[in-house]
C-alpha positions as CSV (number, residue, x, y, z in Angstrom):
1,M,113.5,-47.2,-100.6
2,A,114.6,-50.8,-101.5
3,N,118.1,-49.6,-102.3
4,L,118.3,-47.5,-99.0
5,I,117.5,-50.6,-97.0
6,T,120.2,-52.6,-98.8
7,K,122.7,-49.7,-98.5
8,A,122.0,-49.5,-94.8
9,G,123.4,-53.0,-94.5
10,A,120.3,-55.3,-94.5
11,D,120.9,-58.7,-96.1
12,R,117.3,-59.9,-95.8
13,L,113.9,-58.2,-95.4
14,L,110.9,-59.4,-93.4
15,T,107.7,-57.6,-94.4
16,V,103.9,-58.1,-93.8
17,D,101.2,-57.6,-96.3
18,L,102.8,-55.8,-99.2
19,H,100.3,-53.9,-101.3
20,A,101.4,-56.1,-104.3
21,D,103.6,-59.2,-104.3
22,Q,105.6,-57.8,-107.2
23,I,107.2,-55.2,-104.8
24,Q,109.6,-58.0,-103.7
25,G,111.3,-57.7,-107.0
26,F,112.6,-54.3,-106.3
27,Y,115.0,-55.7,-103.6
28,N,118.3,-57.2,-104.4
29,I,118.1,-59.2,-101.1
30,P,115.8,-62.1,-100.1
31,V,112.4,-60.9,-99.0
32,D,110.2,-62.9,-96.6
33,H,106.7,-61.7,-97.3
34,L,104.2,-62.6,-94.6
35,V,100.4,-62.2,-95.1
36,G,97.8,-61.4,-92.4
37,Y,94.6,-62.7,-93.8
38,P,95.1,-66.2,-92.4
39,L,95.1,-64.7,-88.9
40,F,91.9,-62.9,-89.6
41,A,90.3,-66.1,-90.9
42,K,91.6,-68.0,-87.8
43,Y,89.9,-65.4,-85.6
44,F,86.5,-65.9,-87.3
45,V,86.9,-69.7,-87.2
46,E,87.7,-69.6,-83.5
47,H,84.6,-67.4,-82.9
48,K,82.3,-69.1,-85.3
49,N,79.4,-69.1,-82.8
50,K,79.5,-65.3,-82.8
51,Y,80.0,-64.7,-86.5
52,K,77.4,-66.7,-88.5
53,N,76.2,-66.5,-92.1
54,L,79.4,-64.8,-93.4
55,A,80.1,-63.1,-96.7
56,I,83.6,-61.9,-97.4
57,V,83.6,-58.6,-99.3
58,A,86.3,-57.1,-101.5
59,P,85.7,-53.4,-101.4
60,D,87.4,-52.9,-104.8
61,I,89.0,-55.0,-107.5
62,G,92.4,-54.7,-105.9
63,A,91.2,-56.6,-102.8
64,V,89.7,-59.5,-104.8
65,K,92.7,-61.9,-104.5
66,K,93.0,-61.5,-100.8
67,A,89.3,-61.7,-100.2
68,T,89.0,-64.8,-102.3
69,K,91.7,-66.5,-100.3
70,M,90.0,-65.6,-97.0
71,A,86.6,-66.7,-98.3
72,S,88.2,-70.0,-99.2
73,L,89.7,-70.4,-95.7
74,L,86.3,-69.7,-94.2
75,N,84.4,-71.8,-96.8
76,T,82.0,-68.9,-97.4
77,S,80.7,-66.7,-100.1
78,L,82.6,-63.8,-101.8
79,V,81.1,-60.5,-102.7
80,I,83.0,-58.0,-105.0
81,I,82.3,-54.3,-105.2
82,D,83.2,-52.7,-108.5
83,K,83.9,-49.0,-108.1
84,E,84.9,-46.2,-110.4
85,R,87.1,-43.2,-109.6
86,Q,85.8,-39.9,-110.8
87,C,88.8,-38.1,-109.5
88,H,91.7,-38.7,-107.1
89,N,90.6,-40.0,-103.7
90,E,87.0,-40.1,-104.7
91,S,85.2,-43.3,-105.6
92,H,81.7,-44.3,-106.5
93,V,80.3,-47.8,-106.3
94,F,79.4,-49.1,-109.8
95,C,78.0,-52.5,-108.9
96,V,77.9,-55.2,-106.2
97,I,78.6,-58.8,-107.4
98,G,77.2,-61.3,-104.9
99,E,74.7,-61.4,-102.1
100,V,75.0,-59.8,-98.6
101,K,71.3,-59.7,-97.6
102,D,70.9,-61.0,-94.0
103,K,74.6,-61.8,-93.8
104,T,77.5,-60.7,-91.6
105,A,79.8,-58.9,-94.1
106,I,83.5,-59.0,-93.5
107,L,85.2,-56.4,-95.7
108,V,88.8,-57.3,-96.5
109,D,91.4,-54.8,-97.7
110,D,95.1,-54.4,-97.5
111,M,95.4,-50.6,-97.3
112,I,93.3,-47.7,-96.4
113,D,94.4,-44.2,-97.5
114,T,91.6,-41.7,-97.1
115,G,88.9,-44.3,-96.1
116,G,86.6,-43.3,-99.0
117,T,86.5,-46.6,-100.7
118,I,85.9,-48.6,-97.5
119,A,83.3,-46.1,-96.3
120,N,81.4,-46.4,-99.6
121,A,81.7,-50.2,-99.5
122,A,80.3,-50.4,-96.0
123,Q,77.5,-48.1,-96.9
124,I,76.4,-50.0,-100.0
125,I,76.7,-53.3,-98.2
126,K,74.4,-52.0,-95.4
127,E,72.0,-50.7,-98.0
128,K,72.0,-54.2,-99.7
129,G,70.8,-55.7,-96.4
130,A,73.9,-56.9,-94.5
131,K,73.1,-57.4,-90.8
132,R,76.5,-56.4,-89.6
133,N,79.8,-55.1,-91.2
134,Y,83.3,-55.9,-90.0
135,L,86.5,-54.7,-91.5
136,C,89.8,-56.5,-91.7
137,Y,92.8,-54.5,-93.1
138,S,96.5,-54.6,-92.8
139,R,97.6,-51.0,-92.6
140,T,96.9,-47.4,-93.4
141,A,98.9,-45.4,-95.9
């Protein structure tokens, strides 16, 4: 794909929320990689009276970096869900690291394919006592 874009005549690429920063290395042209989580954080700051007692939740290990940055921007706690895959497109929550009881949980992910991981994460967070669940994600596969 990277070569096709270059062959088509592009001399620079503007992209939003790559699944991994390393993808930029596949291009032989400059890549401007914009990220969306600061906009999500800005929304929650602007509506802080509505969204209180937050916990930012990474629904899997792949989302930890983004969730950590968002938790930092919101000056709130981070919760990490560790999952295991028993087979393709099926996940099982292994453990929850952090506290969500009586909190407003904001699940942060960059990509949703089948929705299994995020559905499992939302369910376990609810079972662990989160008052409300919200989801922030960049794109679907």
